[in-house]
N, C-alpha and C positions, 0 to 999 in steps of 0.2 A: 682308204685306202693311204698309206704311203706314199706318200711322193718323192723318187727316185728317178736320176737325170742322166746319172753318172752309167756308162756301156761298165761290163764287166773286164779286170782287167788277169784275172788266174782263171783257173781251170783242178778241177780236184778231179784225176784221176782214177783213183782207188784207193777201199782200204781195207784192212787187213790186220789182223789180229792175233794175238801171241800170249797162252796164258800157262801159267805156272801154277807148281802144286800145291804151294801155301795159298793158292784162290785170286793170285793178283791176276788184274787182266792186263794188258799190252794194247793198247789199237793206235795203229800209224794209217795217217791218211797221207797222201801222196798230193801231189801239186804239181803245177808244171812251175811258177815260181813259189817264193819266200810267203810266208803267214803271216807276217808280220803283226795286221791289221784284227788276229783273229781272237774272239773275246770268249770267256765260258760261265755259263751260268747255269745255278740249277733250281730243280723243283723239288720239296717235298711229297707231296701228294699228287698226281704219283710222283717215287721216285724216278729223278729223271736226270742226264748230264748231259744237257746241250752247247754243241757249236757253233757259233755263227762267225762266217767265211765273208766279210762283203765285196763286192764287187769280184766274186766267185762263181765261175760255172759249173755244173754237175753232169760230167761226164760219166760219170761210175754207172754201169749197167744192173746192178740189181740196186733196186730202191730199197727194200731191206734183208739183210745180215739176221744169223739167227748165230747168238754167239753159245747160249745157255751154259757157261762158266761164271767160277768165281761168282759175283753178283750181278752179274754182266749179262743179261738177257739177252734183248740184240739190238743192231744200228741201225740207223736210216735216217737215208739220204734225202732233203727235198730242197727244188732251185726255185723260188720265186724272186720277180722284179730284182732279178741281177744279185743275187745273194744266198748262200747255201747254207743251209744249217742242215747239223749231223748233230740228232738225236738218239743218246746212250737208254735205251730202258737197265733200271738197275729189279731183282727181286728184294734188293731191300737199300736202305740206305749205308754208304758208304763216300771214304775222303777218295780225294783223284787229289794228282798230282798232274800237269800239265808244262811243254818242252817244245820249241822249236829248232828243228837241224836243218838249216838250209832248206830243204825245200818240202823237208817234212814235220807232220805238229804231232804231235805223243802225247796220247794222254794214258797215265795210268791211274787203272784204278783199281784198290782195293779192294780184300775181302767183304769187309763189311762187318768184321766180326765183331769190332770198339764199338759198336751200339750208339747212343742217342743223337740218331739224323746226320743229315750228310754237314759235312765242318763246310763252313766257308770261310777256310783258310787258303785256296788260292785266290791269285787273281789273272786280269786277263794277259795268254800269253805274250802282247804286245809290252807288257810291262815286264816283262822275264828277258826282253833283252834289249831296255829301254838301260843304261845303266844312270842315268841322272831321277829314275824312280828307285835305285836299292837306297836302303839308307843302311849305315851301321852301328846307328844308335838305338838304344836297348827303347822294346817296344811302353810308351808309358802312356797315362790317360792327362791330359794339360790342366783340363778345365773340368767344372759338373757346371751347369745351371740349371733354374726353375723359374716357364712360365706360365702364369692362366692366359691359354689359351682364346680362342673366337669362341663362343657361344657352349661359354665356362668348361671348356677341355683344360687338363693336366699335362704340359708339355718338361719331358726331362733329357736336354742336351746333353751329350758326354763329350767333349772333343779331345780326343785322341790324335798321338804327335805322328801313324800311320795311317794314312786312308787308308789299306789293304787291314787294317787288323780284322780279324776272324773275331766273331763273333758267337753265343750260344744264347738264343732268345728262348723261354720257356716261360709259361702262362698259366698255373694253376686257377684262375678265373678266382682267385683272393689279394693277387697282385702276383706281381711279374720278376724274376732275375735274369738278368744277366751276363753272363760268365765272358772277358776277353781274354782269350788264352793269350799265356806269355807277357801279359802288359802291369806295368808296376803304375804304384798308387800310390804319390808324394806323399809323406806326413799329412801333409798340408787341408788335404782333401781326402783324407780319411776322414766321416763325418760319417753323421745323420742331421738329416734338417725335417723339422716336423711343418708340416706343408697346408696345415687341415684348414689355416685362417683362410687361403683363396678359394673353398668356397668351389672343389674339382673332386675329381674322384677320388685324388691323387690324398693318403691322406701324413706321409714317408717317404724321404730319399734316403737309404743310405748307400755308400760306399765303401771298400772296406779290401783289403788287402787279402786274395786267398793261396789256397797254396798251390794252383796252377795260373794264378794271376790276379789279374783285377775282377770283382764283386760287384755289383750291380744289383741293391733290393729297394724295390717298391712294389711296398703297401695300398692298396686301395680297399673301398668302399662302396656298399650299391653297387647296381650294374652297371657296364661300364663298356664302349668296345676301344681293342686295344689296338696301336699297329706301328712296328716299328722299320726306322729306315734308315739309310745311312747316306748319308750327302759330302763326297768329299773325306776330309775326317772329320767330320761331325756325326754321332750318331745318335736318333733321334725317337723316345719312346714317346708316342700319342697315347695320351686316357679320355675320351670323348663318354659325357655322362649318356645316358639311356632315355630317353623319353618314355615314363610307365605310366597306367590311370590309374587313379586309387580304387582300390577293390571297392564296388558298392556302388560307384560313384558312375551314374549312368554316361554321362559327360565324358567323365575321365578330365585331366589336366593336361595338359602338354605343353612342355618346356620349352624356349626356343631352342632347338637344338638342331643342326641336319642330318635327316634322316638316309643312310646309303642303302640300297635294294640290291643291285647287283651280285650275282654268283662269286661267292668266295676264291680267290686265289692265292695261289702263293709262292713270292719270287724270291731268288734268292740270286740279285747280282752284281758282280765286282766290277767295277770301274766299265757299262756297258753303255753305249750311248742313246741318250734318248730319243730321238728317233727309234731305235729297235725298243727300244719299252714301249711306243706310242703303238705300234706295230702287233706285239703280243695285246696291248690291250683290246686291239681293234680286233683283232682273234676272239679274246676270250666275249665281247659284246656282239659281237656281231653290227658294227656301224663302222663307219665309214670316215675314217679319222685321214685327215688330209692336213700336214704339216710346215708351215712356211717356212723358207728359206733358210730364216734366219735364225730357227730352231734347234741349234748345234748341240756341243759338249756331251758328256757325259755323265753318269752317276752312278753310285753304288746303294743300292736299295735292298731291303731284307723284310717281307713281309709276311705274313703267318695268318693264312683265311682271314683275308683283308676283301673287303669286296671289290671288286674292279676298280668301279666309279671312285671309290675313296681311295685305290691307288694311283689311280688315276690324277685325284685331287692332287694327293701327296708329292707324287711326279712333277706336276705345274708349281704346286708351289714352292718345294726345292729348289726351281733350274729361274721361279723367275717368270712363268708362263701363267696363260689364260686361256680361257675354252670358249666359244662361244656354238650353242648346238641350233641345226634348221632340220627338222625332222628328223631323221638316221644320218645323216653329215657333221663332224665334230669339227670344226678348225678349232687350230694351236698354235697359238704365235706369243710371242712376249705381249705384257703386261703393256710396255707402254704403248705397240704396235698398235694392238687392238682399240686400245681406249685412243690411237691416233685415224683410227677408221672411224672408228664412232661419229669421233667429234667434227670430222671430214661431211662426215653422210649425213649429221645435224644441220652442220652448215648448209651442204647444196641443197638441203630438206628447205630450211628457212629464206635461202636465197630464194627459192621458189615459187615460192609465197609473195616476198617484198617483190616479183613480177607476177606475179596471179594479178586478173582481173576481178575487178570489186562489184559486188551486185546488192542489189536491196531486195529484201523481201521485207514481206509485212504477215507477218504469224497473227492472230488470232488466237484471245485465250478466253475459252469456254468459263474454265473451272476455279483454275486457281487467281492472282493479280499481276498484272501486266508488271505493277511499281517493284513488287518481289521478286517477281521471276527475273527479272535485269539487273537487282543485285546481286539476286544468285549467279547468274551468268559471268557475275563483271567482280572486281576486289574492291570499287565502289563503283556510289552512282549520284550522279550528278542532277539536281531538279531543273525545269527549265520552268519559264513564267507564263508556258501556256498550256500550263495543265498537265505536262508534259516532263521528261525528262531525259537525259542523256549520259553515256557511259561511254568513254572510251577504250580502246581494248590495251592499253599500254602496260598492263596487272595481265598477273597468273591466268584470266579465267578459260573462256571456253573461247576465244578472238582472237586475233595475230595481232599483232604493231599498232595495225591500220584500219582495223574494223571498231566497230562502235555500235550501239548496242539502244535506240530510244525507245518509249515508252508514253502511249497514251492512255491518261487515268480515262476520259470520258466512254471511248469503246474497248478500254482493257487491251487496247491492241500494242504487240510487239513492232518494232524497225529494226532490224536488223540488217548493216552495212558490211559488207566482207567476202573474202575469195570465196570460190563455188565450195570448198571444201566445207569450210570451217563455219559457213550456211546452212549445211546438211548438215554441220553435229549441232549445232542449236535448234533444228529443228525435234531431230533428234530426242533429244534431252527433253525440250518444249514435250512435246509427247507423250514422254515418258511421265514427269511431272502434271499433266494438265488434265487428270483426271477427275473424275465423281469422287468426292470422297464419302463412306459408306458412312451411313447415320447408327446410333443402337436408338433406339424406345429403352427406359429406362423405369422402371414401376415399382416402387415402394409400398408394402402395408404392414402397418403400423397398429397393433392389435391391442388395446388394455383390455384385460378379462379381470371382474373382480365379483368377490364372493363375500358377505356376511353373515352371521349367525348372533343372535342373542337373545340368551334368555334371563329372568329378574321376577326372581320373588317378595315383598314388603310385606310390612303393616304397621299400624298404627292403634295406638291403645292408649287409654283413658281412666282412671278412676276418681271421681270429686262424690266429697261427702261432707259431710258433718254430725255434731253433735253434743248437746245439751245435757252435763252432768245435774244432778240434786242441785248444787250449789252455783247454779248459774252461769256457771262456766261454757265459752262457746270453742267446740275444735272442729276445724277444718282442712280438707286434705283436698288438694286438688295437681295439677300437673304443673305448676309454676307458680313462682307466688303470686304473681298476679290473678289466676285462677285461685287462690283462697282469699283472697285478696276482697276479689268481688265476692267474695260467699259471706267472707266477715260485714262486710256491709249490709248486703244482705238478711245476716242474721240482725243484726242489730238496728236498721232499720225494722224489722218485724215487733223487736220489743219496743223498741220507742214511740212503734207508733198503734200500743197498746194491742197487736195481735196476739197475742199469749203466746210466741211461740219464737223459739229464737234459732228454729230450722230454716237452712238459709239459702229459701227457699221465697221467695215472694209470692203475692198470689196477683191472678193473673191482672191484668189493667181491659183496657178494650180489646173489639175484635180487632184479632190478627197481634196485637203487642207483643203475645207473648208473655213468657215467666222471666225471669230476674236469674242466669244465668252465666255462667266465668265463658268468656269465649272460645270454641273450638280449640283454638290454637294453644291457651293457656291450659287446656283440660287435660293432655296428654301427656302423657308418661311414658311411651314410647312414640316415636314419632320418626321411623323409616319407610317409607311409602317407596313404593315404584319410580319414576319421575314422569315418565309418560303412561302411566300403563293403557294397556288394552284392556281390562277387564280388571271389577273392582269387586267387593262389598262390603254393606256397612250394617253394624249394630248398635244398639241401644238399648239400655234398660234402665227408668228412672224410678227409684222406689220414695218410699219416704223423706231421708233423706242424704240418698246419695244417688251418681246419677256415671252409668257407666258404657262407656264409645269402646268399637272394636267397629276397626277396618282392613281389611286384604286387599292386595291386590298383585295383580303378576302381569307379566310381557312375556313374550318371544314372540322375535323379529326375525328375517330371513331375507336376505337381500342378492341377485346373482345379475351382472351387468358385463356388459360387452360395445368396444367403440373401437369403430374400425377405420385408422383414415388409408388414403392410395394416391396417394399424388403421383403423379408422373411425367415424363419430360422425356421430350425428343431432342439430339445431338448429335454435331458431329463426331466424328473421330478425334480425340483428345482435347475437344473443344471444352471447356466448364460450362454448365447448364443448372440452374435453378430456379426451381418456383415456392412460391409461398404463400399462405395464406391466412388472416386472422385479423389481429386490432392492436390500435394501439390507447391503452389506459392512459385517461390524462390523470393528471395528483398536483396538488397546488402544494409547493415547495417556498416555505417564506424564507428569506434569507433580510442578516440585519437583527437591530432591535432598535424595540421605542417607537420614536417616532419617524425614523429614518427606515424602518422596517420595508420591507415590500417581498408582494407575493407572487411568485409567478405560474403557469403550469407547465411542467415538461411533463414527457408519455414515454410508455413502454411499449412494447412489442410482443405481444402474446402471438406467437404465430405458428402455423405450421408447415417448416419446411426442409426442403427438397436439392441438396444442390452433389451434384457427381461431373467426374470426369471423366472418358471413358475412353481407354486404350485395345483399338483392336490388335491381337495377336496375328503371327505370319500363321498360325495351328486353327484358326477361327475360334479363337479363345475369347471374352472381356475380361482384360485388366480394370476394374473401376473404381477410385478415388468418391466417397461416397460420406456426407454427410447429411444425419437425419435430425430435425428436432422437430422437438412437439409440443408446448405450450400450453398449464392452462393459470385463469383466475385462481385462486384457494380461498379467499380473505381479502381484506386491511386492515392495513395494520392501524393504530387510533390516530395517528398521524395524515390518515388518510393515503400512504402508500400500497398497492398493490402488492401482496405474498402471490408468489408466481410458481407456482411447479415446473419442473426443467426435466426436461425428460429428452435423450439426445445420444446419440453416437457417431464418431468418426473412426472409421477404416478404410481401407484400402484390401481390397480382395481379389484374387484371380479364381471366374467364373466358366461355365461353360453357354455354350450360347442357348438362350429358352432356359434356363436351368435357373430353378427359387432355391435362394439358401437361406437362412436365418442367420443374419451377418448378425444379432446379439441381442439380448433380452435380461430382464430382469422379472425377480421370482421373492414376492414380498406373503409372510404369512407371523400375523397376530396370534396372538392368542391370551384372553388372561381372565381371569377369575377374584372378583374380589366379596369381601363379607364384613359386614356393619353390628353390632352388637349392642346389647348391653351386659355384660361381665356377669357372670357364674348365673343369670337370669336366661341369656341367650343361648350355654349351653345343655340346659333343659331338656330332655326328648320331648318330640311334640309338641309341647308346649312352648320349648324355646324358640320356635317357629313365630311366636306372637314378640319374639325380643330380639329379631333381629331382621337383616337386609340382605341377601344375598344374588349376585349375579353372573353370569358366563357369558364371555362374548368372544367372537374369533372371525378374526376377517385374511381376508387372501387378495390377493394382486399379480396381476404377470402380463408383464410388456414384456411382446414381439416384435422385432425388425424385421420384415421378409425384405427382399430386392431379389429382381427376375430382370435381367437386361436379355434384348431381344436387340439381333443385327438387322440391321434394315438392308439390306443388300442395292442398293441405289443403282451402279453402274447395269444389276439383272433388271431393275425398272423402267429407266430410259431405254432398254434394249425394246424391250415389250414396245 
């Protein structure tokens, strides 16, 4: 509701109309006195012409008068708060003219055949009778400017020579065109401005001279919300970006742009009082609008399909006003007046706090740390010597300038000294923060599975023998030079001892002494046995002058193993915890050289370790930063240092409560075939097996690491 204190000083007595064959309708308003303060504005949807008569009573008997001629449909007269409004409903958009003759206000409405929407070419009736507002200068554009507005919007400002300059606004969705009928564009202003670097919806602004007057073209990109208004001699077009969520993005990406949700309205005001505009906004929004007595002045606006709340912001910004809303009541006043009111209100509240009585409250802290809470409630905390601390409330914490907080470590208690209101606020904050923190049980399972298979076939074969021809020549053969040497020596010994035989076999000695033959290793021609056979068979054939040795060996081995390690740990939300088990292996380290050399013992850890930091999310899931490590000693180097096999994973993962997830793993597979043989002989079918060693091995190893978090609801447990 708009406040109005003035009493009605004029009266509307009669409304008459007359139509012409051309479709022009002349409407005459008969008043008791001159209508010098009358103002006219139009709306496009629905098409209407409204005449505001301030401080005027309505004495017309009929509230609605049917016309049905030309573009005029009907005439309605309404009175409210000492003001009368006459609304002419139109069948279609039409141009109009208005004038004042003594106590009569005459409105001439065209037939509306020209199209193109309502012309904004008529000024208020008061301006028609005010010679100071008439000019004989040619209408022109004085200046054009572009500015980047708040929230990433673009603002085009056109300064005109006449505040009553008509403008025709058109928005195609990809750009805006504004025509200023009859206005001239100076050559220096006829230009094109590339404004893409300003990061607004506006890409280009072009002003040029058209056949009917000045023409402003604004090229835009992306989705935008446009509005146009005229304040005095400045015509302003604003384009604000519309925030939209990216396709497929569940959360969306919202820009810091103010959005308007009011019902779209269309206003075409020519020099209308600001208070009248506020009344129109109140009618559209259904809100109660209270305007301060200092809200004065007129405004010229043209807004096309603009939300009413955006239209209100535009009017307030154009006139240096601001608003404060409480419920469904909107208070409008100059910005300076509102700022002064709020400052005075803040000063009064501060003065009240300065006079308030101080009380002391002891707040026991159950789960948190009193010292940490004291630092949180004030910007700085000073330690005291008695095991506690104190903090003055001169900072911008939760305390007043006179308040203070102390804490006692021994009893974990806060001591608050402040006004009753501030103490109540501190207690509410402590109650909110001093809660049992949920805990998380994290269980890791490290599984090392291995599988191996090996098969190997080998043989050892040798022929040793000797021969003496008729001339006494001795020929020996064996697996090595040492073997032939032993046999030749035995043959010579037989000859010199008069045994009459040069064969390389000596007579047996005593019981158990055996006969003289080369060692087995020296007799073998092929020595390709299995290194650790699980089965073997040997043959030997001893003749008068030869010795045959044969051994076949084989191996087949299979192995399967699984090692499961399951460390687990419980920790509070957002607190790191770790558990580890293992050994420290000591090894000597020699430093220096010569007589100055020293030996020290160093240690290396060989451990199973789980290190984790959980974070419980608002939706009941668990985010984990986890490190799992499993070490094993694989052997020792020649210098005594241990060779350590390391298995380790470090990752961050988001999981559901009690869900088991494989956070990592390693799979290894090794396959190997080896063949050792005597060239050519090893390739002979069947018999070639006596001259070769063949092995085949395969090894599989797999490492899997499982993580299972489980939230332990501490608050529910405490309640039970």
